[in-house]
Biopython code that builds the backbone (N, CA, C, O; Angstrom):
import numpy as np
from Bio.PDB.StructureBuilder import StructureBuilder

atoms = [
    (1, "MET", "N", (206.413, -60.067, -120.779)),
    (1, "MET", "CA", (206.416, -59.014, -121.767)),
    (1, "MET", "C", (207.834, -58.437, -121.890)),
    (1, "MET", "O", (208.502, -58.191, -120.886)),
    (2, "ILE", "N", (208.274, -58.229, -123.113)),
    (2, "ILE", "CA", (209.602, -57.682, -123.370)),
    (2, "ILE", "C", (209.503, -56.165, -123.498)),
    (2, "ILE", "O", (208.776, -55.642, -124.342)),
    (3, "GLU", "N", (210.254, -55.470, -122.639)),
    (3, "GLU", "CA", (210.344, -54.014, -122.706)),
    (3, "GLU", "C", (211.597, -53.664, -123.500)),
    (3, "GLU", "O", (212.616, -54.347, -123.396)),
    (4, "LYS", "N", (211.518, -52.591, -124.298)),
    (4, "LYS", "CA", (212.686, -52.098, -125.028)),
    (4, "LYS", "C", (212.932, -50.661, -124.607)),
    (4, "LYS", "O", (212.045, -49.811, -124.685)),
    (5, "ILE", "N", (214.153, -50.408, -124.159)),
    (5, "ILE", "CA", (214.520, -49.087, -123.661)),
    (5, "ILE", "C", (215.731, -48.615, -124.462)),
    (5, "ILE", "O", (216.741, -49.316, -124.528)),
    (6, "GLN", "N", (215.638, -47.427, -125.073)),
    (6, "GLN", "CA", (216.777, -46.884, -125.804)),
    (6, "GLN", "C", (217.490, -45.848, -124.952)),
    (6, "GLN", "O", (216.862, -45.041, -124.267)),
    (7, "THR", "N", (218.815, -45.889, -125.011)),
    (7, "THR", "CA", (219.660, -44.962, -124.271)),
    (7, "THR", "C", (220.639, -44.325, -125.247)),
    (7, "THR", "O", (221.242, -45.012, -126.071)),
    (8, "GLU", "N", (220.791, -43.006, -125.149)),
    (8, "GLU", "CA", (221.757, -42.303, -125.981)),
    (8, "GLU", "C", (222.897, -41.812, -125.099)),
    (8, "GLU", "O", (222.676, -41.232, -124.036)),
    (9, "VAL", "N", (224.120, -42.056, -125.559)),
    (9, "VAL", "CA", (225.314, -41.660, -124.825)),
    (9, "VAL", "C", (226.221, -40.893, -125.783)),
    (9, "VAL", "O", (226.395, -41.299, -126.932)),
    (10, "VAL", "N", (226.794, -39.794, -125.319)),
    (10, "VAL", "CA", (227.806, -39.086, -126.096)),
    (10, "VAL", "C", (229.147, -39.354, -125.419)),
    (10, "VAL", "O", (229.319, -39.092, -124.228)),
    (11, "LEU", "N", (230.079, -39.874, -126.185)),
    (11, "LEU", "CA", (231.368, -40.304, -125.661)),
    (11, "LEU", "C", (232.476, -39.451, -126.256)),
    (11, "LEU", "O", (232.627, -39.386, -127.476)),
    (12, "ASN", "N", (233.248, -38.801, -125.406)),
    (12, "ASN", "CA", (234.474, -38.111, -125.833)),
    (12, "ASN", "C", (235.590, -39.132, -125.749)),
    (12, "ASN", "O", (235.794, -39.755, -124.708)),
    (13, "PHE", "N", (236.311, -39.301, -126.843)),
    (13, "PHE", "CA", (237.288, -40.383, -126.905)),
    (13, "PHE", "C", (238.579, -39.862, -127.519)),
    (13, "PHE", "O", (238.576, -39.332, -128.631)),
    (14, "ASN", "N", (239.679, -40.013, -126.795)),
    (14, "ASN", "CA", (240.985, -39.651, -127.353)),
    (14, "ASN", "C", (241.325, -40.647, -128.447)),
    (14, "ASN", "O", (240.967, -41.822, -128.368)),
    (15, "THR", "N", (242.008, -40.174, -129.452)),
    (15, "THR", "CA", (242.389, -41.067, -130.539)),
    (15, "THR", "C", (243.172, -42.235, -129.956)),
    (15, "THR", "O", (244.162, -42.049, -129.249)),
    (16, "GLY", "N", (242.720, -43.408, -130.258)),
    (16, "GLY", "CA", (243.360, -44.617, -129.755)),
    (16, "GLY", "C", (243.074, -45.749, -130.707)),
    (16, "GLY", "O", (242.645, -45.533, -131.841)),
    (17, "LYS", "N", (243.308, -46.928, -130.252)),
    (17, "LYS", "CA", (243.076, -48.112, -131.070)),
    (17, "LYS", "C", (241.585, -48.418, -131.133)),
    (17, "LYS", "O", (240.821, -48.086, -130.227)),
    (18, "GLU", "N", (241.201, -49.054, -132.219)),
    (18, "GLU", "CA", (239.805, -49.458, -132.380)),
    (18, "GLU", "C", (239.393, -50.406, -131.250)),
    (18, "GLU", "O", (238.247, -50.383, -130.801)),
    (19, "GLU", "N", (240.323, -51.230, -130.799)),
    (19, "GLU", "CA", (240.053, -52.167, -129.700)),
    (19, "GLU", "C", (239.710, -51.415, -128.409)),
    (19, "GLU", "O", (238.863, -51.866, -127.637)),
    (20, "ASP", "N", (240.363, -50.273, -128.173)),
    (20, "ASP", "CA", (240.072, -49.460, -126.989)),
    (20, "ASP", "C", (238.638, -48.932, -127.036)),
    (20, "ASP", "O", (237.937, -48.923, -126.024)),
    (21, "LEU", "N", (238.211, -48.494, -128.223)),
    (21, "LEU", "CA", (236.844, -48.006, -128.387)),
    (21, "LEU", "C", (235.854, -49.140, -128.140)),
    (21, "LEU", "O", (234.844, -48.949, -127.463)),
    (22, "LYS", "N", (236.140, -50.311, -128.685)),
    (22, "LYS", "CA", (235.262, -51.473, -128.486)),
    (22, "LYS", "C", (235.144, -51.810, -127.000)),
    (22, "LYS", "O", (234.045, -52.069, -126.511)),
    (23, "ASN", "N", (236.258, -51.808, -126.287)),
    (23, "ASN", "CA", (236.250, -52.113, -124.858)),
    (23, "ASN", "C", (235.458, -51.075, -124.074)),
    (23, "ASN", "O", (234.733, -51.420, -123.141)),
    (24, "THR", "N", (235.591, -49.818, -124.446)),
    (24, "THR", "CA", (234.839, -48.750, -123.777)),
    (24, "THR", "C", (233.345, -48.919, -124.007)),
    (24, "THR", "O", (232.550, -48.742, -123.084)),
    (25, "ILE", "N", (232.960, -49.257, -125.226)),
    (25, "ILE", "CA", (231.541, -49.480, -125.526)),
    (25, "ILE", "C", (231.016, -50.678, -124.747)),
    (25, "ILE", "O", (229.888, -50.644, -124.253)),
    (26, "ASP", "N", (231.813, -51.735, -124.629)),
    (26, "ASP", "CA", (231.400, -52.907, -123.836)),
    (26, "ASP", "C", (231.166, -52.518, -122.376)),
    (26, "ASP", "O", (230.223, -53.005, -121.751)),
    (27, "GLU", "N", (232.014, -51.647, -121.828)),
    (27, "GLU", "CA", (231.824, -51.188, -120.452)),
    (27, "GLU", "C", (230.552, -50.350, -120.320)),
    (27, "GLU", "O", (229.817, -50.485, -119.342)),
    (28, "ILE", "N", (230.294, -49.494, -121.292)),
    (28, "ILE", "CA", (229.076, -48.678, -121.266)),
    (28, "ILE", "C", (227.850, -49.582, -121.315)),
    (28, "ILE", "O", (226.868, -49.341, -120.613)),
    (29, "LYS", "N", (227.907, -50.616, -122.140)),
    (29, "LYS", "CA", (226.786, -51.574, -122.207)),
    (29, "LYS", "C", (226.568, -52.242, -120.855)),
    (29, "LYS", "O", (225.428, -52.416, -120.423)),
    (30, "ALA", "N", (227.653, -52.616, -120.187)),
    (30, "ALA", "CA", (227.533, -53.267, -118.874)),
    (30, "ALA", "C", (226.918, -52.315, -117.858)),
    (30, "ALA", "O", (226.058, -52.719, -117.076)),
    (31, "TYR", "N", (227.348, -51.052, -117.861)),
    (31, "TYR", "CA", (226.810, -50.070, -116.917)),
    (31, "TYR", "C", (225.351, -49.726, -117.202)),
    (31, "TYR", "O", (224.635, -49.275, -116.308)),
    (32, "THR", "N", (224.910, -49.935, -118.432)),
    (32, "THR", "CA", (223.525, -49.628, -118.802)),
    (32, "THR", "C", (222.544, -50.627, -118.203)),
    (32, "THR", "O", (221.383, -50.294, -117.966)),
    (33, "LYS", "N", (223.004, -51.841, -117.960)),
    (33, "LYS", "CA", (222.126, -52.872, -117.406)),
    (33, "LYS", "C", (221.660, -52.490, -115.999)),
    (33, "LYS", "O", (222.427, -51.946, -115.204)),
    (34, "GLU", "N", (220.400, -52.784, -115.709)),
    (34, "GLU", "CA", (219.870, -52.589, -114.364)),
    (34, "GLU", "C", (219.561, -53.916, -113.685)),
    (34, "GLU", "O", (219.630, -54.032, -112.461)),
    (35, "TYR", "N", (219.221, -54.913, -114.494)),
    (35, "TYR", "CA", (218.873, -56.233, -113.977)),
    (35, "TYR", "C", (219.770, -57.284, -114.626)),
    (35, "TYR", "O", (220.291, -57.094, -115.724)),
    (36, "GLU", "N", (219.928, -58.370, -113.931)),
    (36, "GLU", "CA", (220.801, -59.463, -114.329)),
    (36, "GLU", "C", (220.512, -59.986, -115.739)),
    (36, "GLU", "O", (221.448, -60.312, -116.469)),
    (37, "ASN", "N", (219.261, -60.073, -116.131)),
    (37, "ASN", "CA", (218.897, -60.660, -117.422)),
    (37, "ASN", "C", (218.693, -59.636, -118.535)),
    (37, "ASN", "O", (218.235, -59.996, -119.620)),
    (38, "ASP", "N", (219.021, -58.379, -118.292)),
    (38, "ASP", "CA", (218.933, -57.363, -119.345)),
    (38, "ASP", "C", (219.885, -57.718, -120.485)),
    (38, "ASP", "O", (220.998, -58.190, -120.251)),
    (39, "LYS", "N", (219.444, -57.488, -121.703)),
    (39, "LYS", "CA", (220.270, -57.691, -122.895)),
    (39, "LYS", "C", (220.459, -56.327, -123.549)),
    (39, "LYS", "O", (219.491, -55.714, -123.998)),
    (40, "VAL", "N", (221.702, -55.850, -123.603)),
    (40, "VAL", "CA", (221.998, -54.528, -124.158)),
    (40, "VAL", "C", (222.700, -54.704, -125.498)),
    (40, "VAL", "O", (223.685, -55.433, -125.613)),
    (41, "THR", "N", (222.169, -54.016, -126.512)),
    (41, "THR", "CA", (222.674, -54.114, -127.873)),
    (41, "THR", "C", (223.046, -52.733, -128.391)),
    (41, "THR", "O", (222.338, -51.757, -128.145)),
    (42, "LEU", "N", (224.154, -52.659, -129.104)),
    (42, "LEU", "CA", (224.557, -51.418, -129.759)),
    (42, "LEU", "C", (223.701, -51.252, -131.009)),
    (42, "LEU", "O", (223.741, -52.095, -131.906)),
    (43, "ILE", "N", (222.930, -50.175, -131.072)),
    (43, "ILE", "CA", (222.060, -49.903, -132.212)),
    (43, "ILE", "C", (222.765, -48.998, -133.222)),
    (43, "ILE", "O", (222.666, -49.207, -134.431)),
    (44, "SER", "N", (223.474, -47.997, -132.717)),
    (44, "SER", "CA", (224.090, -47.019, -133.607)),
    (44, "SER", "C", (225.356, -46.459, -132.971)),
    (44, "SER", "O", (225.410, -46.218, -131.765)),
    (45, "LEU", "N", (226.376, -46.258, -133.805)),
    (45, "LEU", "CA", (227.624, -45.616, -133.400)),
    (45, "LEU", "C", (227.955, -44.607, -134.485)),
    (45, "LEU", "O", (228.263, -44.977, -135.618)),
    (46, "GLU", "N", (227.891, -43.333, -134.133)),
    (46, "GLU", "CA", (228.098, -42.263, -135.105)),
    (46, "GLU", "C", (229.187, -41.326, -134.608)),
    (46, "GLU", "O", (229.121, -40.823, -133.486)),
    (47, "GLU", "N", (230.188, -41.094, -135.447)),
    (47, "GLU", "CA", (231.241, -40.156, -135.083)),
    (47, "GLU", "C", (230.755, -38.736, -135.339)),
    (47, "GLU", "O", (230.197, -38.435, -136.395)),
    (48, "ILE", "N", (230.977, -37.869, -134.356)),
    (48, "ILE", "CA", (230.591, -36.468, -134.442)),
    (48, "ILE", "C", (231.872, -35.655, -134.583)),
    (48, "ILE", "O", (232.823, -35.866, -133.831)),
    (49, "SER", "N", (231.906, -34.740, -135.526)),
    (49, "SER", "CA", (233.087, -33.917, -135.755)),
    (49, "SER", "C", (233.323, -32.983, -134.571)),
    (49, "SER", "O", (232.402, -32.320, -134.095)),
    (50, "THR", "N", (234.590, -32.939, -134.095)),
    (50, "THR", "CA", (234.946, -32.046, -132.994)),
    (50, "THR", "C", (235.815, -30.891, -133.455)),
    (50, "THR", "O", (235.928, -29.887, -132.752)),
    (51, "GLY", "N", (236.434, -31.015, -134.627)),
    (51, "GLY", "CA", (237.339, -29.984, -135.114)),
    (51, "GLY", "C", (238.730, -30.085, -134.521)),
    (51, "GLY", "O", (239.611, -29.299, -134.869)),
    (52, "ILE", "N", (238.938, -31.044, -133.629)),
    (52, "ILE", "CA", (240.249, -31.253, -133.010)),
    (52, "ILE", "C", (240.758, -32.608, -133.488)),
    (52, "ILE", "O", (240.070, -33.618, -133.336)),
    (53, "SER", "N", (241.943, -32.635, -134.056)),
    (53, "SER", "CA", (242.413, -33.846, -134.737)),
    (53, "SER", "C", (242.646, -35.044, -133.813)),
    (53, "SER", "O", (242.434, -36.182, -134.232)),
    (54, "ASP", "N", (243.071, -34.821, -132.579)),
    (54, "ASP", "CA", (243.382, -35.956, -131.709)),
    (54, "ASP", "C", (242.238, -36.327, -130.771)),
    (54, "ASP", "O", (242.406, -37.186, -129.905)),
    (55, "LYS", "N", (241.101, -35.703, -130.926)),
    (55, "LYS", "CA", (239.921, -36.006, -130.101)),
    (55, "LYS", "C", (238.781, -36.427, -131.008)),
    (55, "LYS", "O", (238.590, -35.870, -132.089)),
    (56, "LYS", "N", (238.033, -37.408, -130.559)),
    (56, "LYS", "CA", (236.851, -37.855, -131.292)),
    (56, "LYS", "C", (235.667, -37.847, -130.349)),
    (56, "LYS", "O", (235.812, -38.012, -129.137)),
    (57, "LYS", "N", (234.513, -37.655, -130.917)),
    (57, "LYS", "CA", (233.277, -37.701, -130.146)),
    (57, "LYS", "C", (232.331, -38.644, -130.889)),
    (57, "LYS", "O", (232.197, -38.577, -132.111)),
    (58, "PHE", "N", (231.678, -39.523, -130.125)),
    (58, "PHE", "CA", (230.767, -40.486, -130.712)),
    (58, "PHE", "C", (229.395, -40.374, -130.062)),
    (58, "PHE", "O", (229.276, -40.164, -128.855)),
    (59, "LYS", "N", (228.377, -40.517, -130.877)),
    (59, "LYS", "CA", (227.001, -40.631, -130.388)),
    (59, "LYS", "C", (226.667, -42.116, -130.458)),
    (59, "LYS", "O", (226.713, -42.730, -131.524)),
    (60, "ILE", "N", (226.333, -42.673, -129.312)),
    (60, "ILE", "CA", (226.057, -44.103, -129.194)),
    (60, "ILE", "C", (224.604, -44.287, -128.794)),
    (60, "ILE", "O", (224.123, -43.652, -127.856)),
    (61, "ILE", "N", (223.909, -45.158, -129.509)),
    (61, "ILE", "CA", (222.532, -45.498, -129.129)),
    (61, "ILE", "C", (222.505, -46.977, -128.785)),
    (61, "ILE", "O", (222.888, -47.830, -129.586)),
    (62, "LEU", "N", (222.043, -47.258, -127.573)),
    (62, "LEU", "CA", (221.933, -48.630, -127.067)),
    (62, "LEU", "C", (220.468, -48.984, -126.885)),
    (62, "LEU", "O", (219.639, -48.117, -126.610)),
    (63, "GLU", "N", (220.159, -50.254, -127.039)),
    (63, "GLU", "CA", (218.810, -50.732, -126.750)),
    (63, "GLU", "C", (218.898, -51.836, -125.701)),
    (63, "GLU", "O", (219.632, -52.811, -125.860)),
    (64, "THR", "N", (218.136, -51.659, -124.631)),
    (64, "THR", "CA", (218.069, -52.657, -123.578)),
    (64, "THR", "C", (216.757, -53.404, -123.714)),
    (64, "THR", "O", (215.687, -52.796, -123.731)),
    (65, "LYS", "N", (216.840, -54.728, -123.810)),
    (65, "LYS", "CA", (215.643, -55.570, -123.821)),
    (65, "LYS", "C", (215.533, -56.195, -122.445)),
    (65, "LYS", "O", (216.476, -56.800, -121.934)),
    (66, "ARG", "N", (214.353, -56.033, -121.856)),
    (66, "ARG", "CA", (214.119, -56.535, -120.500)),
    (66, "ARG", "C", (212.821, -57.323, -120.482)),
    (66, "ARG", "O", (211.769, -56.817, -120.875)),
    (67, "ASP", "N", (212.902, -58.564, -120.024)),
    (67, "ASP", "CA", (211.721, -59.402, -119.845)),
    (67, "ASP", "C", (211.130, -59.056, -118.485)),
    (67, "ASP", "O", (211.704, -59.399, -117.452)),
    (68, "SER", "N", (209.997, -58.384, -118.482)),
    (68, "SER", "CA", (209.406, -57.916, -117.219)),
    (68, "SER", "C", (208.972, -59.067, -116.317)),
    (68, "SER", "O", (208.730, -58.860, -115.128)),
    (69, "GLU", "N", (208.873, -60.266, -116.862)),
    (69, "GLU", "CA", (208.490, -61.420, -116.051)),
    (69, "GLU", "C", (209.698, -62.231, -115.586)),
    (69, "GLU", "O", (209.556, -63.141, -114.770)),
    (70, "ASN", "N", (210.882, -61.906, -116.100)),
    (70, "ASN", "CA", (212.097, -62.624, -115.723)),
    (70, "ASN", "C", (213.280, -61.649, -115.743)),
    (70, "ASN", "O", (214.190, -61.791, -116.559)),
    (71, "ARG", "N", (213.263, -60.677, -114.856)),
    (71, "ARG", "CA", (214.301, -59.642, -114.820)),
    (71, "ARG", "C", (215.608, -60.135, -114.234)),
    (71, "ARG", "O", (216.674, -59.638, -114.601)),
    (72, "GLY", "N", (215.551, -61.085, -113.346)),
    (72, "GLY", "CA", (216.751, -61.470, -112.608)),
    (72, "GLY", "C", (216.957, -60.513, -111.454)),
    (72, "GLY", "O", (216.096, -59.690, -111.141)),
    (73, "ARG", "N", (218.112, -60.635, -110.830)),
    (73, "ARG", "CA", (218.408, -59.792, -109.675)),
    (73, "ARG", "C", (218.724, -58.364, -110.105)),
    (73, "ARG", "O", (219.269, -58.132, -111.184)),
    (74, "LEU", "N", (218.373, -57.414, -109.243)),
    (74, "LEU", "CA", (218.685, -56.005, -109.460)),
    (74, "LEU", "C", (220.143, -55.759, -109.109)),
    (74, "LEU", "O", (220.607, -56.165, -108.044)),
    (75, "TYR", "N", (220.864, -55.098, -110.000)),
    (75, "TYR", "CA", (222.238, -54.721, -109.688)),
    (75, "TYR", "C", (222.198, -53.596, -108.668)),
    (75, "TYR", "O", (221.502, -52.599, -108.861)),
    (76, "GLU", "N", (222.943, -53.757, -107.585)),
    (76, "GLU", "CA", (222.961, -52.753, -106.532)),
    (76, "GLU", "C", (224.251, -51.945, -106.519)),
    (76, "GLU", "O", (224.371, -50.983, -105.761)),
    (77, "SER", "N", (225.217, -52.327, -107.351)),
    (77, "SER", "CA", (226.476, -51.580, -107.404)),
    (77, "SER", "C", (227.055, -51.663, -108.814)),
    (77, "SER", "O", (226.690, -52.531, -109.607)),
    (78, "GLU", "N", (227.951, -50.751, -109.098)),
    (78, "GLU", "CA", (228.625, -50.748, -110.400)),
    (78, "GLU", "C", (229.513, -51.991, -110.537)),
    (78, "GLU", "O", (229.665, -52.523, -111.637)),
    (79, "GLU", "N", (230.096, -52.452, -109.432)),
    (79, "GLU", "CA", (230.945, -53.640, -109.464)),
    (79, "GLU", "C", (230.161, -54.868, -109.896)),
    (79, "GLU", "O", (230.671, -55.694, -110.652)),
    (80, "GLU", "N", (228.925, -54.995, -109.422)),
    (80, "GLU", "CA", (228.091, -56.127, -109.824)),
    (80, "GLU", "C", (227.822, -56.090, -111.328)),
    (80, "GLU", "O", (227.777, -57.133, -111.979)),
    (81, "LYS", "N", (227.647, -54.906, -111.868)),
    (81, "LYS", "CA", (227.384, -54.786, -113.302)),
    (81, "LYS", "C", (228.576, -55.265, -114.124)),
    (81, "LYS", "O", (228.400, -55.906, -115.161)),
    (82, "LEU", "N", (229.782, -54.958, -113.669)),
    (82, "LEU", "CA", (230.976, -55.342, -114.414)),
    (82, "LEU", "C", (231.436, -56.767, -114.128)),
    (82, "LEU", "O", (231.873, -57.478, -115.033)),
    (83, "PHE", "N", (231.337, -57.178, -112.874)),
    (83, "PHE", "CA", (231.918, -58.459, -112.471)),
    (83, "PHE", "C", (230.892, -59.505, -112.064)),
    (83, "PHE", "O", (231.246, -60.578, -111.575)),
    (84, "GLU", "N", (229.623, -59.187, -112.269)),
    (84, "GLU", "CA", (228.518, -60.077, -111.904)),
    (84, "GLU", "C", (228.377, -60.183, -110.384)),
    (84, "GLU", "O", (229.099, -59.524, -109.636)),
    (85, "PHE", "N", (227.461, -60.999, -109.951)),
    (85, "PHE", "CA", (227.154, -61.123, -108.530)),
    (85, "PHE", "C", (228.153, -62.046, -107.844)),
    (85, "PHE", "O", (228.626, -63.023, -108.426)),
    (86, "TYR", "N", (228.458, -61.719, -106.614)),
    (86, "TYR", "CA", (229.303, -62.585, -105.797)),
    (86, "TYR", "C", (228.387, -63.453, -104.953)),
    (86, "TYR", "O", (227.670, -62.953, -104.086)),
    (87, "ASP", "N", (228.412, -64.747, -105.207)),
    (87, "ASP", "CA", (227.585, -65.675, -104.443)),
    (87, "ASP", "C", (228.419, -66.332, -103.362)),
    (87, "ASP", "O", (229.369, -67.061, -103.649)),
    (88, "GLU", "N", (228.056, -66.070, -102.121)),
    (88, "GLU", "CA", (228.789, -66.664, -101.000)),
    (88, "GLU", "C", (228.686, -68.174, -100.994)),
    (88, "GLU", "O", (229.555, -68.852, -100.446)),
    (89, "ASP", "N", (227.633, -68.713, -101.598)),
    (89, "ASP", "CA", (227.441, -70.166, -101.638)),
    (89, "ASP", "C", (228.487, -70.848, -102.498)),
    (89, "ASP", "O", (228.706, -72.051, -102.352)),
    (90, "ASN", "N", (229.142, -70.115, -103.394)),
    (90, "ASN", "CA", (230.106, -70.720, -104.311)),
    (90, "ASN", "C", (231.539, -70.677, -103.803)),
    (90, "ASN", "O", (232.470, -70.907, -104.574)),
    (91, "GLU", "N", (231.732, -70.390, -102.537)),
    (91, "GLU", "CA", (233.089, -70.316, -101.976)),
    (91, "GLU", "C", (233.736, -71.668, -101.888)),
    (91, "GLU", "O", (234.877, -71.778, -101.439)),
]
sb = StructureBuilder()
sb.init_structure("model")
sb.init_model(0)
sb.init_chain("A")
sb.init_seg("    ")
for serial, (resi, resn, name, xyz) in enumerate(atoms, 1):
    if name == "N":
        sb.init_residue(resn, " ", resi, " ")
    sb.init_atom(name, np.array(xyz, "f"), 0.0, 1.0, " ", f" {name:<3s}", serial, name[0])
structure = sb.get_structure()
């Protein structure tokens, strides 16, 4: 069975390159995962007015799809979420 979980994140972002924002969103997606086979998708990205010209705020909505019958391994650390699992067998 496929579970769908929505997560809302508010991101304060200094004015920077669009590529920086994309990279930050990719990191947030990685941190949102709990299991190895989770699929995280950006559903919505909305800029919220802050009134300060060099600061931006974004409302981000992510959707995580999780197959409850094939979750994969549970991430036990933030490093595993970003860099995947370290398998000692692959040394």
